[in-house]
N, C-alpha and C positions, 0 to 999 in steps of 0.2 A: 184151844184149838189142837187137836192131836197131831202129830209129826205127819208130814206129808198129806194134810188136808190141805184143801184149797176153796179159795172164794172165787165163784164164777160170776163175772159181771157181762150181763147180756147189753151190748151197747156201750162198750167201756170207751170206745174212741170218740163218743158224743162230748158234749161240753160238760156235762155232769160226770159222764162216765168216766174221762180222762181224769178229772181231779179226784175221784173217788179210787180210781186204780193207783195213783200217785199216792194217796193218802195210805190206803192199805198197804204199799209197798214199805213206805217209809215206817210204818208200825209193824213191820217184819211178818206181814201176812201173805202167804202165798197167793197170789192172784192169777186168773186166768182170763182175758180179755178175749170176748167173743162178740164180733161185730161185722157187718158188711164192709166196713172201711178196711183199707189196708194199711193205715197208720200201725206203726211199730211203738208201743209204749215200752220204755225202759224198766228192766226188772220183772216184766209180766210174761206170761205165757201169752203169744197173741195168735189167734184163730181168726182167720177171715171165713164167715159163712152166714147163713140165712137162719134166722130163728124159726122160719116157717118149715124148714127142712128138718124133719124128725131125725133123719138117719144122720145127718151131720151132727147134731146135737148129741144123739145117742153114742156117737164115737168119742166124743169127749166125755160123758159120763163113765163108759167103759175104761178108757185110759186113765183118768185120773180120780182120784179120791176126794170127793166135793163136800162141805160141810156145809154151805150156804150158797145160794141163787140170788144174786139180786137182778131183776129184771128193767131195764131203762128204755128197751125197745120201742120207738112210739114213734107216730107221726104228730106234726103239730096240729093245734085247731083246725087252722084254716086249710091245711093238706089233708086232712081227715074228711073235710065237707065235701071238696073236690074229688077225692078219691076214696070213697067209704069202703070198696071192696079189699082195695090195699090194706086199709087201716084195719079192716076186720082181720086179714090174712097175719098181719104183722103182731097186731096186739092180742087179739082172742086166739088166733091159731099158735101163735108163739107161745104163748100164757099156757094154753093146753099142752102142747108139747112137753113143756117144761114141768107142769105139776105132774104129768104122768110119769116122765124121768125121774123127779125126784121120788116119787112113791115107789117107783120100781128099784131104786138103787140107794134106798135108806138116808137120803137127804134130809137133814133134820129142820132147816129153815128156808123159806122163801119169801122174799122182800120185792114187793111190787112197787114200781114207780108211778103211784095214781096222782091224782089231781085235787086240789081244793076248788075245782069247778064244779064239782058236785054239791056244793055248799050253796045257800042263799043266805040272804042277809035276816039277822033277827029283826024283830018287829022294832026294837030301838037299834036303829042303824048302826051305831057307834060302837055296838057291843060285839064283841068278839064271838065267832061261832066255833063250837066246840064238837068232838068228835060223835057225840051222841045225838046231834041234828040229824034229821031225816034227809037222805040224799036227793037231790033234785036234776032231772036231766030235760036239756031242751036243745040238744044237738048231738048227733052221731058219734061226736068226739066224746061226750060226758056219757051216753049211753053205751059205749064200749067199755070206759073206764068204770062205771058202775056192773056191769057184766061181768068182769073179770074178778073184781072183788067179790060179788056174790059167789061166782065159780070157785075162787080160792078159799074162801071162808068154809065153802060146804065142803070141799075136797078135804080140806083140814081136818073138818070135823069127823068125816069117815075114815080118814086113813091115819090119823095121829101125826099130821105134817103141822107145822108151824107156817101160817100165812099171815104175812102183814103187809097192810096197805100202808105205804108211806105217802102221805098226800102233799104234792110240791105246789107251790104258787106259783107266780111268773117270775122265771129265772132271769136273772141279769148278770153282768160282767163283762169285760173286755174280751174282744174277739170278732169272728167274721159277722157282719150283721145279717140277719135274716131278711128275706123279701117283704114279709108281712109286719114285724116287730123290730125293724133296725134300732128305734131309739134305746132298746134294752142294752145294746152293746156301745151304741153312739154316746152315751152318756158318760160311758169311760173314754172310748177311742178318741174323742174330741176335745178331752179336757186340756190338751196344751195347744191342739191346732187351731180350734174354734171352728165356727161354721155353723149352719142350720141343723138343728135337732127337732124333727117332726114327731110329736106325741099326738096319736091320731085319738085320744079321748079328751072331751070337754075340759075345761080348766078345773071344774069344781067336782071332779071326779076322784074317787080314792082307790088306789092300786096295792095290792100286797105283793110285796117283791120277795124273792128268794135270791140272796147271793149265792151264785154256783159252788163256793166254797163252803158256805154255812150247809147247803144242801149235803155236801160229802161229808163234812163233820157229822152230822145228824144220821146220815145212812150207815157210817162208821159206828156209831153207838149203838145202831138197831143189828149191826152185825157182831158186834162183840157183845152185846148184853147177854149173860149166862141165862137169864130168862125174862119173858116177855109177859107183862098183866095185860095187854090188851092186842087186838089184831088191826087196829087202825090208829095211825098216829099223824097229827098235822104237824108238819115240820117247821121248825122256826121260821117267822118270816116278820118283816116290818111293813107298816102301811104309811104310804104317803099321798098327801093331797098333791096333783096333778101342778098346780100354782106354786106350792111349796117346793117342790123338786126343781122346778123351771126357775125360781128364785136363787136356791143354792146353785145351780149350774152356773148360771150369769155373774154370781158372786164369785165363784172361782175361776172364771175366765170371762172378761168383759166382750170376748169376740164370739162367744156363744149366743146365737140368736134362738130362741124356742119358739116353735108354731104349735098350735093346736087343731086338733080336729074336734068333731061334735059328738064322737061315740059315747055311749053310756057303758059302763063296765057291766057286763052280764055274765060273764064266765066266771062265777063263783062270787063268795061273799068279800066285800072289801077290808073287813076285820076279821082276822082268823086268831081263834084262840088256841095257841099251841101249848099251853101248861102241862098238858099230859106228859110231854117229852120233858120240860122243864124240871117236873118235880120228880118223875120215875127215873130219868136217866141224865139229869143234871146238862140239858141241852141249852146251848145258849147262842147268840149271834154277835158279830161286830155290826154296828150300826152304819147305815148306807152312808151317810156324810163322812164318817171315818175311812168307810172303804174308797171313797171316791178320793179323798185326801192324800191316802197312803198311796193309791194309784198314780195321782198326779206327781207325787214326790218320787216314786219310781221312773216315770216318764222323764222327769226333768235330769234325773241322775243318768238315765240312759243316755240322752241328749248330750248331757256333760262328757261322759266317758266317751261318746263317737267324736266329739269336738277336739 
């Protein structure tokens, strides 16, 4: 990266975005966090704004020399279904604004936070689905993701721009629980306190998980790569059967009680092949059981320090 060039992270105050901004900073990469959140991330240029407001975005492109844009602005699956107009405004409108500004200001690389919800299982249900599989849409959330991928790839071809779809699975990690997928944070948050964790899926379902730190590491690889061979990458993830995850949590704390729903996993393929990133960029993950153990150790040490 040339002197004074920056990486622009859209949605940098979000779960994954914050981790990515921290990681970029630790790697001495000048970073701009553009988010509708007012949170200030240490070591970054923090700008509060709306990705759907092109004038706000253009002022950033005019002020700074930007080499790469990472667009993580999105609504969750359930929120997109409840408010499709807002979802389109943020994801489609925001991506269109960013693509036009990248073209006009000579930005070389655009990385889009897409989703493995676009994938469907192979005939052999246990076989991982790779990037060559045809995309499938069954909801407005998936249709929006598909459209932006297509729009980005066509724009890249027409204007010599690198457009990269980074397909993310179910993001997990400690933090504030969401209203619709609280279990994704509670499996970490309740490691010491115990309590009930409700997983809304049926016991036999298999879910593909991305720890937020692994997502940030994978995005950093895409930002830093001198050249990329493909336009779509499945980010590193790990598949867990719901009952196996429940058993692990109960072993880690006998005061954890896991309850189950009856949902089938229909938001993508349960097994995702991310060999492209592994072979081409050396991507890897920390296994979920290790992540949970490390976080429990952290919580124990924090309790000890407080006492």
